[in-house]
N, C-alpha and C positions, 0 to 999 in steps of 0.2 A: 611086651608093651612097656613103653617108657613110663617111669614113675613121674607123677605130677609133683611140681615144685610146691612145697608147703611153706618155705621160708620166704619172707619178703626180701627182695634184693636190697642190700644196704648201700646207700650212697656213700662215696668217700667223704671223710670229714672235711669241713671247711677250715677249721682252725688248725694252723700249723704249729710246729714246735717253736718257731720264731715268734709267731703272734701270741702264743700262750705265754712265752717268757715276758713279752711286753705286758700282757694282761696282768700277770702276777705283780710285776713292778708297779703298774698303774694302780692296782687295788691297794697295795701296801703303802703307797704314798698318800698322806693325809690331804684332803681337799674340802675342808669345812666351808659351809655357806659363808660367803663374803671373803673367803681366804683361799680361793681355788687356784691361784695362779701357778703354783709349782706343778700341780697335776695337769693343768692346761698346757704348760710347756712340754711335759713328757708326751702328752697326747699329740700335740702339734708336730713334734719332732718325728714321731712314728708315722704320722700322716703325710708329711711333706713329699716323700718319694712318689706318692700316688695322685698328687694334685698339681694344678697349674699355678695357683696363687693362694694367698691366705691373708687374713686380717684378724685383729683382736680389738674389741671395743673397750671403752673406758672402765668397765666393771669386770672384764676378764673373759667374756664369752669369746671363744675361738672358732673361727670359720675357715674351712678349706674349700677352695673353689675349683671346679673343673669347667672349662669353657666360660671364662669370666666375661667375655664380650657378648654372649648370647642374650637376647632380649627376654625370652621365656625362662623363668627361674623356678627350679624345683628344689625344695629343702628336704633333707633328711636330718632328723634332729634327736638329740638326747640331752640329758642334763648332767653336769659334772660334779655338783656339790653333794656333800654328805652331811647328815645330822651331826650335831656336836653340842657342846656346852660353853657357856661363858663364865669366867670368874665374876661373881657378883658381890661377895662380901668376905673379907678376911677377918677372922676373930683375933682378939688380943693374944690368945694362946696358939695361934698359927694354923688353925683349921680354916678350910675354904668352903663356902657355900656357893652354889651355882644356879644359873637360870638356863633355860633351853635356847639353843640356836637351831631352829627347825623342830621336827617332831620327835625329840629324844625321849626315850622311855625311862622314866624314873624307876620302874620296877626291876629293871635288869641291872641297875647301877651298882648296888652293894657288892663289894669285894672285887670289882673290876679294876684293872690297871689302866692308867691313862697317861697321855702325853699332854703336858701344858705347854703351849707354844708361846715363847717369849722372844724378845729381841736378842737375847743371849743364847738362844737355842732351846732345845727340848728339856723340860724339867719333868721328871717322873713323879707320879703320885698314885694313890689308890683311893677308891671310894671305901671309906671305913664303914663298919657295921658292927653293932654289939654282938658278942658271942651268944649262942643259943642258951647257954647256962644262965646268962644274966636276964634273959627274956622270959624265964619261967617263974611261976609263983602265984598263979591264980588270976592275974590281970590279963586282959585281952591284949594279944600281941599287936604292936604297932607296925603297920605296913609302910614300905618305903614311899615317901612323898617328897616333893620339892622342898618341904620345910625341914626334913630330917636327914636327907642324904648330904654327905659332906666329903671333901677331899682331905687327905692327910699326905703331905709331902715330906714328912719327917722333921718338921720345924716345931719349935716350941713358943714362937712369938711372931707377931705380925711383922716386926722389923726383919726377922730372919727370913720370912717368906719373901718380903719385898727385895731383900738383897739378892735373891735368886733371879730377880727380874720379873717376878709375878706381880701383876697389878689387876685391878678391876678392868674387865674387858678382854683379858687374855682368853684365847679360844682353847678348848680342850677336846681331844679326840681319844677314842679307845685305841689301844695298841695292837689289837688282834689282827692277824695276818691271813693271807690267802692260803688255801690248801685244796687238794682234790680228794674227795671222799669216795671210796669204793670204786675208783676209776669211772665214776658216773656223774658226780655232782661237783661243781665249783662252789666253794664255801669261803665266806669272808665278810668283813664289814664293808659297807658302801657298794655292794653289788647294785643297790638302788642308788644311783643309776649309772655308775661308771661301767657297768656291763653294757648299757646302751651306747655309751661313747665308744667302747671297744667294738661293738657290732657295726656301727656306722663307719668306723675306720676300716673294718674288714670288708665292707661293701666297696669302699673306694679301692682297696687293694685288689679285689676280684675284677673290678672294672679295668684297672690298669693291666693286670696280668692276662686278662682275656682280650686285650686290645679293643675294648668296646668304645665306639665313638657315639656319644649321646647327642641327640638333636637339640639339646637345651643346656642351659647352665645349671650345674648341680652344686648346691651349697651344703656342705657337710658341717652341721652346726652342733657345737658342744656348749650348751648354755649354762650360765651360772644361776644361782639363787632360785632354783625351782622350789626348794624345800620350804621357803618362806613366802610363797605366793606367785610362782611362775614369773618372777620379775625379770630374769635374764632373757627369757623368751619374748616377753613384751617389748623389751628394748630392741633386740636384734630383729624382730619381725618388722618393726617400723623402718629399720635401716635397710634391710634387704629388699623388702616389698615383694615377696615371692608370689608366684601364681599358683603354686601347689605346695603343700607341706605334709610329709609323712613323719610322724613322731613315734619314737619307741621309748617305752618305759617299762617298769615292772608292774605286775599285778599279783594278787594273792593266790597261792596254791591253797585251795580250801579243803584238801583231803587230810589235813592233820587235826589232832584233837582240839576241841573248844572253839571251832569255827562253824557257824551255822550256814549251811548251804542254801537254806531257804532265803536268807537275806544276802548272802555273799556270792551265790552262784556255785556251779560245779566245775572247778578248774583244777588241773593237775600238772605238776612238773612231768616232763617226758612225753606229753601228748601234743606238743606243738605250740606255735605262736598263738596268741589270743587276739582276735579281731573284735573291736568294741562297737557298740551301738549307743549313740548319745546324740543330743541335738547339735553339738559342735562337730560331730563326724559327718562329713559330706557323703551322702549315700552313693552317688555315682563313683566317687573315688573309692569308697569302701567296696563297691562291686568290682572295681578293677583289681583290688587287692585279693578278693576272694577268687575271682577268675584266674588270676596269676597263680595262686596257690593250687587250685584244682588242675590247671594246665601242667604245672611242674611237679605234681604229686607231692606237694608239701602238706603234711597234716596240720590242721589248725583247729582252734576252739573258738567259741563265741562268748561274749560277755555283754550284758546290758549295764550301762553306766548311769542311768537315770538323768538327773539335771545337768551334770557335768562329769567330765572324765577325771577331774582332779589332776590332770597332767598338762604339760606344755601345749598339748593339742588345743586346749581352750584358748590359750593366749594367741596362737597363730590363727585359729579360726576366726576370731573376733577382731583381728587387726586389719588395717588397710582396706576398709569397706567390705571385709569378708574374704578369707582365703580358703579354698577347698582344702580341708585337712582331714587326716585319718590317723588312727592310732593302732600300732602293732605292739602288743605287750608280751613280756617275757614272764612266764609263771615263776614265782619265787616263794620259798618257805621262810617264815620267821622274819618278816620285814621289820626294819628298824631295830634289829638286834645285831650282835657282832658275829652271828653265825647264819647269815642269810645264805640260802642254798638255791642254786639254779642247775638245771639239767644240761649236760653237755650237748645233747642232741637238740634241745630247744634253742640253744645259742646258735648252733649251725643253721637251724631252720628259720630263725628270725633273719639271719644274714641272707639266706637264700631268698626269703620272701621279699625283703626290701630290694634285693638285686633284681629279681624277676619282675617285680612291679615297675621298677625304673625302665626296664626294657620295653614295657608295654605302654608307657606314657609318650604321647606324641607332642612335638613342639606346637605350641599354640592351642593345645587341647582345651576345649570348652566343656566344663563339667556342670553347667547349669541344667536344671531339670526341664526347663522349656524356654523357648525363645520367641 
Protein backbone atom coordinates (compact mmCIF):
# COMPACT_ATOMS: atom_id res chain seq x y z
CA UNK A 1 0.00 0.00 0.00
CA UNK A 2 1.38 3.36 -1.03
CA UNK A 3 2.23 5.81 1.73
CA UNK A 4 0.05 8.88 2.04
CA UNK A 5 1.71 12.18 1.34
CA UNK A 6 2.13 14.11 4.57
CA UNK A 7 3.94 17.14 3.21
CA UNK A 8 2.17 19.98 1.45
CA UNK A 9 3.45 20.39 -2.08
CA UNK A 10 5.66 23.46 -2.21
CA UNK A 11 5.07 25.90 -5.04
CA UNK A 12 8.15 27.26 -6.81
CA UNK A 13 9.31 30.63 -5.52
CA UNK A 14 8.10 33.70 -7.38
CA UNK A 15 11.01 35.98 -6.53
CA UNK A 16 14.05 35.27 -8.73
CA UNK A 17 17.73 36.00 -8.10
CA UNK A 18 17.52 38.94 -10.47
CA UNK A 19 14.42 40.39 -8.83
CA UNK A 20 15.90 39.89 -5.36
CA UNK A 21 19.00 41.82 -6.42
CA UNK A 22 16.73 44.68 -7.48
CA UNK A 23 14.80 44.47 -4.20
CA UNK A 24 17.99 44.81 -2.17
CA UNK A 25 19.16 47.80 -4.22
CA UNK A 26 15.71 49.38 -3.97
CA UNK A 27 15.51 48.99 -0.19
CA UNK A 28 19.03 50.30 0.37
CA UNK A 29 18.27 53.47 -1.57
CA UNK A 30 16.79 56.20 0.61
CA UNK A 31 13.33 57.41 -0.36
CA UNK A 32 12.06 59.73 2.40
CA UNK A 33 8.63 61.32 2.20
CA UNK A 34 8.77 64.28 -0.16
CA UNK A 35 12.14 63.16 -1.55
CA UNK A 36 11.24 59.88 -3.24
CA UNK A 37 12.51 60.49 -6.76
CA UNK A 38 15.76 58.48 -6.72
CA UNK A 39 13.90 55.39 -5.53
CA UNK A 40 11.17 56.02 -8.08
CA UNK A 41 13.74 56.14 -10.86
CA UNK A 42 15.16 52.78 -9.77
CA UNK A 43 11.68 51.27 -9.58
CA UNK A 44 10.61 52.55 -12.98
CA UNK A 45 13.78 51.32 -14.67
CA UNK A 46 13.12 47.84 -13.30
CA UNK A 47 9.47 47.97 -14.38
CA UNK A 48 9.92 49.29 -17.93
CA UNK A 49 10.56 45.92 -19.67
CA UNK A 50 7.17 44.69 -18.47
CA UNK A 51 4.91 47.64 -19.40
CA UNK A 52 3.70 49.51 -22.48
CA UNK A 53 3.91 53.05 -21.17
CA UNK A 54 4.63 55.08 -18.04
CA UNK A 55 4.29 58.55 -16.57
CA UNK A 56 5.30 60.47 -13.46
CA UNK A 57 3.31 63.24 -11.76
CA UNK A 58 4.54 66.54 -10.32
CA UNK A 59 5.26 65.11 -6.87
CA UNK A 60 6.99 61.93 -8.02
CA UNK A 61 4.33 59.22 -8.10
CA UNK A 62 5.39 56.79 -10.82
CA UNK A 63 2.94 54.79 -12.92
CA UNK A 64 3.55 51.94 -15.34
CA UNK A 65 0.74 51.14 -17.76
CA UNK A 66 -0.25 47.98 -19.62
CA UNK A 67 -2.91 48.47 -22.34
CA UNK A 68 -2.96 52.28 -22.02
CA UNK A 69 -5.77 52.75 -24.57
CA UNK A 70 -8.28 50.55 -22.71
CA UNK A 71 -11.31 52.36 -21.27
CA UNK A 72 -11.70 50.15 -18.20
CA UNK A 73 -8.86 50.86 -15.77
CA UNK A 74 -7.57 48.71 -12.92
CA UNK A 75 -4.97 49.98 -10.46
CA UNK A 76 -2.57 47.92 -8.37
CA UNK A 77 -0.83 50.24 -5.94
CA UNK A 78 1.80 50.58 -3.23
CA UNK A 79 3.58 53.56 -1.70
CA UNK A 80 7.23 54.44 -2.14
CA UNK A 81 8.10 56.74 0.76
CA UNK A 82 9.83 55.93 4.04
CA UNK A 83 9.69 57.65 7.40
CA UNK A 84 12.54 60.06 8.14
CA UNK A 85 13.54 63.20 10.03
CA UNK A 86 14.09 66.87 9.24
CA UNK A 87 16.84 69.10 10.58
CA UNK A 88 14.91 71.54 12.75
CA UNK A 89 17.46 73.43 14.88
CA UNK A 90 21.26 73.69 14.90
CA UNK A 91 22.79 74.72 18.23
CA UNK A 92 25.73 77.11 18.60
CA UNK A 93 27.97 74.19 19.54
CA UNK A 94 27.08 72.16 16.44
CA UNK A 95 24.42 69.73 17.63
CA UNK A 96 21.28 69.16 15.57
CA UNK A 97 17.71 68.74 16.79
CA UNK A 98 15.09 67.13 14.57
CA UNK A 99 11.38 66.86 13.85
CA UNK A 100 9.52 63.95 12.27
CA UNK A 101 8.84 63.44 8.59
CA UNK A 102 6.14 60.78 8.87
CA UNK A 103 5.74 58.44 11.83
CA UNK A 104 9.38 58.24 12.94
CA UNK A 105 9.89 56.59 16.33
CA UNK A 106 11.91 58.69 18.77
CA UNK A 107 12.47 55.70 21.06
CA UNK A 108 14.67 53.83 18.58
CA UNK A 109 16.78 56.87 17.65
CA UNK A 110 19.52 56.97 20.35
CA UNK A 111 22.86 55.55 19.09
CA UNK A 112 21.58 55.09 15.51
CA UNK A 113 23.72 56.12 12.54
CA UNK A 114 22.09 58.38 9.97
CA UNK A 115 22.57 60.00 6.58
CA UNK A 116 21.85 63.73 6.35
CA UNK A 117 20.91 64.51 2.75
CA UNK A 118 22.39 67.80 1.50
CA UNK A 119 22.97 69.45 -1.85
CA UNK A 120 26.63 68.47 -1.42
CA UNK A 121 25.79 64.80 -0.85
CA UNK A 122 25.43 62.60 2.23
CA UNK A 123 26.78 63.81 5.57
CA UNK A 124 27.16 61.11 8.21
CA UNK A 125 25.94 61.67 11.77
CA UNK A 126 24.79 59.78 14.84
CA UNK A 127 21.97 60.19 17.32
CA UNK A 128 23.91 60.84 20.51
CA UNK A 129 22.81 59.61 23.94
CA UNK A 130 24.40 59.99 27.39
CA UNK A 131 26.24 56.96 28.72
CA UNK A 132 24.48 54.70 31.21
CA UNK A 133 27.07 55.67 33.86
CA UNK A 134 25.93 59.30 33.72
CA UNK A 135 22.24 58.43 34.00
CA UNK A 136 22.56 56.68 37.37
CA UNK A 137 22.36 58.30 40.77
CA UNK A 138 18.86 58.08 42.13
CA UNK A 139 16.97 60.29 39.70
CA UNK A 140 14.40 58.79 37.35
CA UNK A 141 15.92 58.05 33.97
CA UNK A 142 14.86 60.33 31.15
CA UNK A 143 13.33 58.50 28.19
CA UNK A 144 14.03 59.49 24.58
CA UNK A 145 11.68 62.24 23.36
CA UNK A 146 11.68 64.73 20.49
CA UNK A 147 12.95 67.30 23.01
CA UNK A 148 16.12 65.42 23.95
CA UNK A 149 17.25 63.34 20.96
CA UNK A 150 19.89 65.08 18.88
CA UNK A 151 22.37 64.47 16.08
CA UNK A 152 26.13 64.81 16.31
CA UNK A 153 28.00 65.11 13.00
CA UNK A 154 31.38 65.74 14.60
CA UNK A 155 31.22 69.53 14.46
CA UNK A 156 31.78 71.99 17.30
CA UNK A 157 29.91 75.02 15.96
CA UNK A 158 26.84 75.96 13.96
CA UNK A 159 29.09 77.49 11.30
CA UNK A 160 31.00 74.26 10.88
CA UNK A 161 27.74 72.32 10.48
CA UNK A 162 26.52 74.76 7.84
CA UNK A 163 29.80 74.51 5.90
CA UNK A 164 29.00 70.82 5.41
CA UNK A 165 25.85 71.88 3.56
CA UNK A 166 23.48 71.10 6.43
CA UNK A 167 20.61 73.51 6.94
CA UNK A 168 17.15 73.51 8.50
CA UNK A 169 14.95 71.33 6.28
CA UNK A 170 17.59 68.79 5.27
CA UNK A 171 16.07 65.32 5.39
CA UNK A 172 17.63 62.52 7.45
CA UNK A 173 17.39 58.75 6.99
CA UNK A 174 18.84 55.77 8.82
CA UNK A 175 21.70 53.99 7.07
CA UNK A 176 20.62 50.41 7.92
CA UNK A 177 20.57 48.08 4.91
CA UNK A 178 18.79 45.00 3.57
CA UNK A 179 19.63 41.48 4.71
CA UNK A 180 18.13 37.97 4.62
CA UNK A 181 17.67 36.42 8.07
CA UNK A 182 17.82 32.63 8.50
CA UNK A 183 17.00 32.23 4.79
CA UNK A 184 13.42 32.99 5.82
CA UNK A 185 12.93 36.71 6.38
CA UNK A 186 13.80 39.83 4.45
CA UNK A 187 14.97 42.49 6.93
CA UNK A 188 15.61 46.20 6.48
CA UNK A 189 14.36 49.72 6.88
CA UNK A 190 11.54 50.93 4.65
CA UNK A 191 10.03 47.54 3.89
CA UNK A 192 7.00 49.66 4.74
CA UNK A 193 6.21 49.96 1.95
CA UNK A 194 8.81 49.55 -0.71
CA UNK A 195 8.12 45.85 -0.33
CA UNK A 196 4.74 46.75 -1.84
CA UNK A 197 6.36 48.55 -4.76
CA UNK A 198 8.55 45.52 -5.34
CA UNK A 199 5.58 43.14 -5.26
CA UNK A 200 3.45 45.06 -7.78
CA UNK A 201 6.47 45.25 -10.09
CA UNK A 202 6.79 41.48 -9.80
CA UNK A 203 3.12 41.12 -10.77
CA UNK A 204 3.89 43.05 -13.96
CA UNK A 205 6.88 40.77 -14.58
CA UNK A 206 4.76 37.63 -14.23
CA UNK A 207 2.11 39.00 -16.60
CA UNK A 208 4.79 39.67 -19.21
CA UNK A 209 6.63 36.38 -18.76
CA UNK A 210 3.40 34.37 -18.89
CA UNK A 211 2.18 36.24 -22.01
CA UNK A 212 -1.03 37.29 -20.29
CA UNK A 213 -3.28 39.62 -22.29
CA UNK A 214 -5.49 41.57 -19.91
CA UNK A 215 -8.91 42.77 -21.09
CA UNK A 216 -8.44 46.13 -19.36
CA UNK A 217 -5.82 48.78 -18.77
CA UNK A 218 -3.56 48.00 -15.81
CA UNK A 219 -1.97 50.88 -13.93
CA UNK A 220 0.93 49.85 -11.68
CA UNK A 221 1.14 52.77 -9.25
CA UNK A 222 3.96 53.54 -6.84
CA UNK A 223 2.64 56.53 -4.92
CA UNK A 224 4.50 59.11 -2.86
CA UNK A 225 3.71 60.71 0.50
CA UNK A 226 1.58 58.00 2.06
CA UNK A 227 3.33 58.37 5.41
CA UNK A 228 1.97 61.89 5.92
CA UNK A 229 -1.67 61.30 4.96
CA UNK A 230 -2.10 59.28 1.73
CA UNK A 231 -1.36 62.40 -0.32
CA UNK A 232 0.27 60.82 -3.36
CA UNK A 233 -2.60 58.38 -3.77
CA UNK A 234 -5.11 61.22 -3.54
CA UNK A 235 -3.41 63.07 -6.37
CA UNK A 236 -2.89 60.12 -8.71
CA UNK A 237 -6.38 58.67 -8.17
CA UNK A 238 -7.88 61.84 -9.60
CA UNK A 239 -5.54 61.73 -12.57
CA UNK A 240 -6.07 58.07 -13.49
CA UNK A 241 -9.77 57.86 -12.58
CA UNK A 242 -9.66 54.07 -12.18
CA UNK A 243 -12.63 51.70 -12.17
CA UNK A 244 -11.02 49.33 -9.64
CA UNK A 245 -8.09 49.62 -7.22
CA UNK A 246 -6.19 46.87 -5.40
CA UNK A 247 -3.80 48.34 -2.85
CA UNK A 248 -0.99 46.54 -1.06
CA UNK A 249 0.70 47.73 2.13
CA UNK A 250 2.09 46.20 5.30
CA UNK A 251 0.28 45.32 8.50
CA UNK A 252 1.44 44.25 11.95
CA UNK A 253 2.59 40.76 12.84
CA UNK A 254 0.99 40.57 16.28
CA UNK A 255 2.84 37.47 17.48
CA UNK A 256 5.80 39.31 19.01
CA UNK A 257 5.93 40.59 22.63
CA UNK A 258 4.10 43.72 23.86
CA UNK A 259 1.33 43.60 21.23
CA UNK A 260 -2.24 43.01 22.36
CA UNK A 261 -4.09 40.63 20.04
CA UNK A 262 -7.41 41.68 21.56
CA UNK A 263 -7.00 45.12 20.04
CA UNK A 264 -4.59 44.40 17.16
CA UNK A 265 -5.91 41.05 15.91
CA UNK A 266 -4.11 37.73 15.42
CA UNK A 267 -1.77 37.96 12.43
CA UNK A 268 1.56 36.28 11.76
CA UNK A 269 4.39 36.38 9.28
CA UNK A 270 4.53 33.21 7.22
CA UNK A 271 0.78 32.54 7.24
CA UNK A 272 -0.06 34.38 4.05
CA UNK A 273 -1.41 37.70 2.78
CA UNK A 274 -3.90 39.60 4.93
CA UNK A 275 -7.30 40.57 3.51
CA UNK A 276 -8.92 43.51 5.28
CA UNK A 277 -12.47 44.40 6.21
CA UNK A 278 -13.31 48.10 6.53
CA UNK A 279 -15.90 50.56 5.21
CA UNK A 280 -13.51 51.65 2.43
CA UNK A 281 -13.09 48.04 1.27
CA UNK A 282 -15.66 47.17 -1.38
CA UNK A 283 -17.14 43.83 -0.39
CA UNK A 284 -17.71 42.39 -3.86
CA UNK A 285 -14.12 43.14 -4.82
CA UNK A 286 -12.98 41.66 -1.52
CA UNK A 287 -14.99 38.53 -2.31
CA UNK A 288 -13.16 38.29 -5.64
CA UNK A 289 -9.82 38.41 -3.80
CA UNK A 290 -10.89 35.67 -1.39
CA UNK A 291 -12.23 33.43 -4.14
CA UNK A 292 -9.02 33.98 -6.14
CA UNK A 293 -6.95 32.91 -3.12
CA UNK A 294 -9.08 29.84 -2.50
CA UNK A 295 -9.05 28.79 -6.15
CA UNK A 296 -5.25 29.11 -6.38
CA UNK A 297 -4.63 27.53 -2.94
CA UNK A 298 -3.01 30.69 -1.60
CA UNK A 299 -3.11 30.89 2.21
CA UNK A 300 -4.52 34.11 3.61
CA UNK A 301 -5.44 35.81 6.88
CA UNK A 302 -8.20 38.26 7.75
CA UNK A 303 -8.08 41.62 9.50
CA UNK A 304 -10.78 44.02 10.68
CA UNK A 305 -9.70 47.64 10.22
CA UNK A 306 -12.56 49.54 11.90
CA UNK A 307 -13.23 53.07 10.57
CA UNK A 308 -10.38 53.22 8.07
CA UNK A 309 -7.55 51.06 6.81
CA UNK A 310 -4.99 53.83 7.30
CA UNK A 311 -3.60 52.98 3.86
CA UNK A 312 -3.89 54.33 0.32
CA UNK A 313 -6.99 52.12 -0.02
CA UNK A 314 -8.96 54.90 1.67
CA UNK A 315 -7.70 57.52 -0.78
CA UNK A 316 -8.67 55.48 -3.85
CA UNK A 317 -12.00 54.33 -2.41
CA UNK A 318 -13.24 57.84 -1.74
CA UNK A 319 -12.01 59.42 -4.98
CA UNK A 320 -13.86 60.04 -8.24
CA UNK A 321 -17.38 59.43 -6.86
CA UNK A 322 -16.20 56.18 -5.26
CA UNK A 323 -13.82 53.52 -6.68
CA UNK A 324 -14.26 49.84 -5.70
CA UNK A 325 -11.08 49.28 -3.70
CA UNK A 326 -9.58 46.51 -1.60
CA UNK A 327 -6.45 45.95 0.45
CA UNK A 328 -3.99 43.05 0.45
CA UNK A 329 -1.54 43.45 3.31
CA UNK A 330 1.86 41.92 3.98
CA UNK A 331 2.47 40.90 7.62
CA UNK A 332 5.49 42.72 9.03
CA UNK A 333 7.35 42.70 12.34
CA UNK A 334 8.77 45.82 14.01
CA UNK A 335 7.09 48.45 11.82
CA UNK A 336 8.74 51.89 11.63
CA UNK A 337 12.05 50.55 12.92
CA UNK A 338 15.25 49.82 11.00
CA UNK A 339 14.77 46.06 11.34
CA UNK A 340 11.38 45.57 9.74
CA UNK A 341 10.89 41.87 8.90
CA UNK A 342 8.76 40.14 6.29
CA UNK A 343 8.51 36.46 5.43
CA UNK A 344 9.75 35.35 2.01
CA UNK A 345 6.73 33.09 1.46
CA UNK A 346 4.33 35.93 2.27
CA UNK A 347 6.00 38.10 -0.37
CA UNK A 348 5.57 35.33 -2.95
CA UNK A 349 1.96 34.80 -1.96
CA UNK A 350 0.99 38.47 -2.06
CA UNK A 351 2.40 38.60 -5.59
CA UNK A 352 0.47 35.45 -6.50
CA UNK A 353 -2.76 36.77 -5.00
CA UNK A 354 -2.63 40.07 -6.88
CA UNK A 355 -1.76 38.23 -10.08
CA UNK A 356 -4.57 35.68 -9.73
CA UNK A 357 -7.08 38.38 -8.80
CA UNK A 358 -6.26 40.33 -11.96
CA UNK A 359 -6.95 37.23 -14.02
CA UNK A 360 -10.44 37.08 -12.51
CA UNK A 361 -11.44 40.71 -13.19
CA UNK A 362 -13.48 41.23 -16.35
CA UNK A 363 -13.45 44.32 -18.50
CA UNK A 364 -16.38 46.53 -17.56
CA UNK A 365 -17.08 44.50 -14.40
CA UNK A 366 -19.72 46.16 -12.22
CA UNK A 367 -19.04 45.72 -8.51
CA UNK A 368 -22.19 47.44 -7.24
CA UNK A 369 -24.18 45.56 -4.60
CA UNK A 370 -27.49 46.03 -6.43
CA UNK A 371 -28.79 47.78 -9.55
